[in-house]
matplotlib code that plots the C-alpha trace (Angstrom):
import matplotlib.pyplot as plt

x = [-20.5, -22.4, -24.3, -27.7, -30.5, -29.5, -32.5, -31.6, -27.9, -28.8, -31.2, -28.6, -25.8, -28.0, -29.3, -25.7, -24.8, -27.7, -26.9, -23.2, -22.3, -23.6, -21.5, -18.4, -16.3, -17.1, -14.4, -14.5, -12.0, -12.0, -10.0, -10.2, -10.7, -8.3, -8.1, -5.0, -3.8, -1.4, 0.4, -2.3, -1.8, 1.9, 2.0, 1.8, 5.0, 6.6, 6.6, 5.8, 2.3, 0.9, -2.5, -4.0, -6.4, -10.0, -12.3, -14.7, -14.1, -15.1, -16.0, -16.5, -18.1, -17.1, -16.8, -13.9, -14.8, -13.1, -13.5, -12.7, -16.1, -16.6, -20.3, -20.6, -23.6, -23.7, -25.8, -26.2, -29.0, -27.3, -24.8, -26.4, -24.8, -21.8, -20.2, -17.1, -14.5, -10.9, -8.5, -5.2, -7.0, -10.6, -12.9, -14.1, -17.7, -18.9, -16.8, -17.6, -19.1, -18.3, -17.6, -14.5, -12.7, -13.2, -12.0, -9.0, -7.9, -8.6, -6.7, -3.5, -3.5, -4.1, -1.4, 1.3, 0.6, -1.5, -4.7, -7.4, -9.9, -12.7, -15.3, -18.9, -19.1, -21.3, -19.8, -20.6, -19.0, -19.4, -16.8, -18.7, -18.5, -17.1, -16.1, -12.3, -11.9, -10.6, -13.7, -12.4, -9.0, -10.7, -12.8, -9.8, -7.8, -10.6, -11.3, -7.5, -7.2, -10.3, -8.7, -5.4, -7.3, -9.2, -5.9, -3.7, -1.4, 0.7, 2.2, 4.5, 2.5, 4.5, 4.3, 0.6, 0.0, 2.0, 0.1, -3.3, -2.1, -1.1, -4.2, -6.6, -5.3, -7.5, -10.4, -8.8, -7.6, -3.9, -3.3, -0.4, 0.0, -1.0, -4.5, -3.8, -0.6, -2.4, -5.4, -3.0, -0.5, -2.5, -1.6, -3.9, -3.1, -0.6, -0.4, 1.8, 4.6, 4.7, 7.6, 7.7, 10.0, 10.8, 7.7, 8.4, 6.4, 7.1, 4.4, 4.2, 2.1, -0.7, -0.7, -3.4, -5.0, -5.2, -8.3, -8.9, -12.5, -13.7, -16.7, -18.4, -19.1, -22.0, -20.5, -19.8, -16.1, -16.2, -12.5, -13.3, -16.2, -17.0, -13.8, -11.5, -10.4, -9.7, -7.7, -5.7, -5.1, -3.4, -1.2, -0.2, 0.7, 2.8, 4.6, 5.3, 6.6, 9.0, 10.2, 10.9, 12.7, 14.8, 15.8, 16.7, 18.9, 20.4, 19.1, 17.0, 17.1, 16.3, 12.9, 11.1, 12.2, 15.8, 15.5, 14.0, 16.7, 19.5, 18.4, 15.9, 12.5, 13.7, 16.0, 13.5, 10.9, 13.3, 14.0, 10.3, 9.5, 11.8, 10.7, 7.1, 3.7, 1.8, -0.5, 2.4, 4.2, 1.2, 0.9, 4.7, 4.6, 1.9, 3.8, 7.1, 5.4, 3.2, 6.2, 8.0, 4.8, 4.7, 8.3, 7.5, 4.2, 5.9, 8.3, 5.4, 3.5, 6.6, 6.9, 3.1, 3.2, -0.5, -0.6, 2.2, 0.6, -2.7, -0.9, 0.6, -2.9, -4.2, -1.3, -2.0, -5.7, -4.7, -2.3, -4.9, -7.6, -5.3, -2.4, -4.1, -7.7, -9.3, -11.5, -15.1, -17.3, -18.6, -15.1, -14.0, -17.0, -16.4, -12.7, -13.5, -16.3, -14.0, -11.3, -13.9, -15.2, -11.8, -9.8, -6.1, -6.2, -8.4, -8.0, -9.7, -8.7, -8.5, -8.5, -10.9, -13.6, -15.9, -15.7, -14.4, -12.4, -10.2, -9.6, -7.3, -8.4, -7.9, -9.9, -12.1, -13.0, -14.6, -18.1, -18.3, -16.9, -19.4, -22.2, -21.1, -20.9, -24.4, -25.8, -24.1, -23.5, -25.7, -29.0, -29.3, -29.0, -31.6, -29.0, -28.1, -24.7, -22.0, -18.9, -17.0, -13.8, -11.4, -9.8, -6.5, -6.9, -5.1, -5.0, -6.6, -7.0, -8.8, -11.1, -12.9]
y = [9.7, 8.4, 11.0, 12.1, 13.7, 17.3, 18.8, 17.2, 18.2, 21.7, 22.1, 20.9, 23.1, 26.2, 25.8, 25.6, 28.7, 30.6, 29.6, 30.2, 32.3, 35.6, 35.7, 33.8, 33.2, 29.8, 27.7, 24.5, 21.6, 18.6, 15.4, 12.7, 9.0, 6.8, 3.7, 1.5, 0.2, -2.4, -3.0, -4.4, -5.3, -4.3, -0.7, -1.8, -3.8, -0.6, -2.1, 0.1, 0.8, 2.5, 4.3, 7.4, 10.0, 10.1, 12.9, 11.4, 13.2, 14.1, 17.7, 19.8, 23.2, 24.6, 27.7, 27.8, 28.1, 29.9, 26.8, 23.1, 21.8, 20.0, 19.6, 17.7, 17.1, 14.9, 15.3, 11.6, 10.6, 7.3, 9.3, 11.0, 14.2, 13.8, 16.2, 16.1, 18.3, 18.3, 16.4, 14.6, 11.4, 10.4, 7.4, 6.6, 6.2, 2.7, 0.6, 1.6, 5.0, 7.7, 10.2, 8.3, 9.5, 13.1, 12.1, 10.4, 13.7, 15.8, 13.6, 13.4, 17.1, 17.9, 15.5, 16.3, 20.0, 21.4, 22.0, 23.4, 25.1, 23.2, 24.0, 23.7, 21.6, 19.7, 16.7, 16.1, 13.9, 11.1, 8.5, 5.2, 4.0, 0.6, 0.0, -0.1, 3.4, 5.1, 7.0, 6.8, 8.2, 11.0, 11.9, 11.8, 14.0, 16.5, 16.8, 17.2, 19.9, 21.7, 21.6, 22.9, 25.8, 26.5, 26.3, 28.1, 25.2, 24.8, 21.3, 20.0, 17.7, 14.5, 15.2, 15.9, 12.6, 10.7, 12.4, 11.4, 7.8, 7.5, 9.3, 6.9, 3.9, 5.4, 3.6, 0.2, -0.7, -1.3, 0.0, 1.5, 5.0, 4.5, 5.9, 9.1, 9.8, 9.7, 11.6, 14.4, 14.3, 13.1, 14.7, 15.1, 12.8, 10.8, 7.7, 7.9, 5.4, 5.6, 4.2, 4.1, 4.4, 7.1, 8.2, 9.4, 9.9, 9.9, 10.9, 8.7, 10.0, 7.8, 7.4, 9.4, 6.4, 4.3, 4.0, 2.4, 1.3, 0.8, -1.4, -2.0, -5.6, -4.4, -6.3, -4.1, -4.0, -2.3, -2.2, -0.4, -2.7, -6.2, -6.8, -5.2, -8.3, -10.2, -7.2, -6.9, -10.7, -10.6, -7.7, -9.7, -12.7, -10.6, -8.9, -12.3, -13.7, -10.9, -11.0, -14.8, -14.6, -11.7, -13.7, -16.7, -14.5, -12.7, -9.4, -8.1, -4.4, -4.6, -3.3, -5.4, -3.3, -3.5, -7.2, -7.9, -5.7, -7.5, -11.1, -11.3, -12.9, -16.4, -16.6, -15.1, -17.6, -20.4, -19.3, -18.7, -22.3, -23.6, -21.2, -20.2, -21.9, -22.6, -19.7, -17.3, -18.5, -17.8, -14.2, -13.7, -15.0, -12.5, -9.6, -10.4, -11.1, -8.0, -5.7, -7.2, -6.6, -3.0, -2.4, -4.0, -2.1, 1.2, 0.3, -0.8, 2.5, 4.5, 2.5, 2.7, -1.1, -1.6, -5.4, -6.0, -3.8, -5.8, -9.1, -7.8, -6.8, -10.3, -11.9, -9.5, -10.6, -14.3, -13.8, -11.8, -14.4, -17.3, -16.5, -13.6, -14.9, -11.5, -11.9, -13.1, -14.6, -11.2, -9.8, -12.8, -12.6, -8.9, -9.5, -12.4, -10.3, -7.3, -9.5, -11.1, -7.6, -6.4, -5.3, -5.9, -6.9, -6.6, -7.1, -6.3, -2.9, -1.9, -4.3, -6.8, -8.7, -7.0, -3.5, -2.7, -4.0, -2.0, -2.9, -1.5, -1.0, 1.3, 4.5, 3.0, 0.0, 2.0, 2.2, -1.5, -2.5, -0.4, -1.8, -5.4, -4.7, -3.2, -6.0, -9.0, -8.0, -5.1, -5.5, -9.2, -8.0, -5.3, -2.6, 0.5, 0.6, 1.2, 1.5, 4.4, 5.4, 6.7, 10.1, 10.8, 14.1, 16.4, 15.8, 17.5, 21.3, 24.3, 25.5, 28.4]
z = [12.0, 9.0, 6.9, 8.1, 6.0, 5.1, 6.9, 10.3, 9.9, 8.8, 11.7, 14.2, 12.9, 12.5, 16.1, 17.3, 15.4, 16.8, 20.4, 20.3, 17.3, 18.5, 21.6, 20.6, 17.5, 15.9, 14.4, 12.4, 12.2, 9.9, 10.0, 7.3, 7.5, 5.7, 3.6, 4.1, 0.7, 2.2, 5.5, 7.9, 11.6, 11.4, 12.6, 16.2, 15.5, 14.1, 10.6, 7.6, 6.2, 3.1, 3.7, 2.1, 3.6, 2.4, 1.4, 4.0, 7.3, 10.8, 11.4, 14.6, 14.7, 18.0, 20.3, 22.8, 26.4, 29.3, 31.6, 31.2, 30.2, 26.9, 26.0, 22.7, 20.5, 17.3, 14.2, 14.1, 16.5, 17.3, 19.3, 22.3, 23.7, 26.0, 28.4, 30.6, 32.2, 31.0, 33.3, 33.1, 34.2, 34.3, 34.0, 30.5, 29.5, 28.8, 26.4, 22.8, 23.7, 21.2, 23.9, 24.9, 21.7, 22.9, 26.4, 24.8, 23.1, 26.2, 28.6, 26.6, 25.9, 29.6, 30.6, 28.1, 27.3, 30.2, 28.3, 30.6, 28.3, 26.7, 24.0, 23.1, 19.9, 17.5, 15.6, 12.0, 9.3, 6.8, 7.6, 8.0, 11.6, 12.5, 8.9, 9.1, 7.7, 10.8, 11.9, 15.5, 14.6, 12.6, 15.7, 18.1, 15.7, 15.2, 19.0, 19.7, 17.0, 18.4, 21.9, 20.5, 19.0, 22.3, 24.3, 21.7, 21.4, 18.2, 17.9, 15.2, 12.9, 13.6, 17.4, 17.1, 15.3, 17.9, 20.7, 19.1, 18.6, 22.3, 23.4, 21.5, 23.5, 26.3, 24.7, 25.4, 21.9, 21.8, 18.3, 16.4, 15.0, 11.4, 11.5, 13.4, 11.3, 8.0, 9.4, 10.4, 7.5, 4.5, 1.2, -1.8, -4.6, -2.6, -0.4, 2.7, 3.4, 7.2, 9.3, 13.1, 16.1, 15.2, 13.3, 9.8, 6.6, 2.9, 0.4, -2.7, -5.7, -6.8, -10.6, -12.3, -14.0, -10.8, -8.7, -5.3, -4.8, -1.2, -0.5, 2.8, 3.8, 6.0, 8.9, 11.9, 12.8, 16.2, 17.2, 20.5, 21.3, 20.2, 18.2, 20.8, 22.6, 19.3, 18.0, 21.3, 21.3, 17.9, 18.9, 22.1, 20.0, 17.6, 20.5, 22.1, 18.8, 18.2, 21.8, 21.7, 18.3, 19.5, 22.6, 20.4, 18.3, 21.3, 19.9, 22.8, 21.9, 18.2, 17.1, 14.5, 11.4, 12.4, 13.2, 9.8, 8.1, 9.8, 9.6, 6.7, 6.5, 5.8, 8.8, 11.1, 10.0, 10.5, 14.1, 14.6, 13.6, 16.4, 19.1, 18.6, 19.1, 15.9, 16.5, 17.3, 14.2, 12.0, 13.4, 13.0, 9.4, 8.5, 10.1, 8.3, 4.9, 5.2, 5.9, 2.8, 0.7, 1.8, 0.6, -2.8, -3.1, -2.6, -5.3, -7.6, -6.9, -7.9, -11.2, -11.9, -11.9, -11.3, -11.9, -9.4, -6.8, -7.3, -6.8, -3.5, -2.3, -3.1, -1.2, 1.7, 1.9, 1.8, 4.7, 6.7, 6.1, 6.9, 9.2, 10.9, 10.8, 10.6, 7.5, 7.3, 4.7, 3.5, 3.1, 1.2, -1.1, -1.8, -2.6, -5.0, -6.7, -7.2, -8.8, -11.1, -12.1, -13.3, -10.3, -10.4, -6.7, -3.6, 0.1, 3.4, 4.8, 8.4, 11.3, 9.7, 11.6, 9.1, 7.7, 4.2, 1.3, -1.0, -4.7, -7.3, -10.9, -13.8, -14.1, -16.9, -14.7, -11.8, -13.1, -14.2, -10.8, -8.9, -11.0, -10.3, -6.6, -6.6, -8.6, -7.0, -3.4, -2.2, -4.0, -3.0, 0.6, 0.1, 0.8, -1.2, -2.8, -0.1, -2.3, -3.7, -5.6, -2.9, -3.5, -1.7, 0.3, 2.7, 6.4, 9.4, 9.3, 10.7, 8.0, 9.8]

ax = plt.figure().add_subplot(projection="3d")
ax.plot(x, y, z, "-o")
ax.set_aspect("equal")
plt.show()
């Protein structure tokens, strides 16, 4: 859902309004992308994370229907029109097809809440695709919200976020619930500390002089396509590691957060060293360390301790690049460049395998940092500057 020239977007939207607006009331929903500040590859282990919602968003202009059809157009010409009929179970389009995210929302709402009415819609937005900024979750949430409007369903926000997370697994990626939760419950000026099982959210104010700069590595990170198997393999390794350590400790019913709280990181790593393969131990070490870093980062955020928060981001990237093996040359180059240009810390954000980095700096360092990125990373590649200072925004909503 990357931005298209205004004339094409305007033409698409005006044509839709002419076709449907005269006979039916048009509505619009928006759902933001997100940048994860710290806590990567741990939400699927029910360990805490700290993302914030972005001003970049997915948007759907739509007209509710009386039947179950969902015809969807997209202002981006890379995404051809898709159409399907709502059902509690149906075959997906080909792997990686954008229409599967709409199907994901429709299937879970039909199955769990009896949704039967579709909508005619056109998708717009400016969340970069396959960049680790939750463009897929934004689309699922937007589609689910449009379907709720069409079917006159009112769901409690936490329940709606959980539904969207479960629904998105339809595309074949075995992810956690971070992306959908922050897309639904984002709050302007705040990061969200999210805990799982049960799902709960705490908004933590971002200090006014802090800035998080997001930079795109220009390497596609397609979590529902080419990177899906690698992503799912890491989750499987983590699941196995926690299962074996629980068995060794005779704690079969403890979820990872309770296991970590009861036994501590050092004891769990000691048990892991005796019971896990080297690969499982590496994945396990990252998960435990990252959960601890999130706890410390939330405390640093509350104290406005920018240098400490930056150090935790640096440690997170080292763990993701080493123990979790999800970085790449371009991400490592961006992280090193951002640190040299005055960032307190920098790390990859999202699932990795490409996508974006996020760096923390003071407000007065944003322009020099962006200039350094343009000069040393993007221009040598013949690419326009693909970096911005992130603004924490509100979550998904109906705007018309």
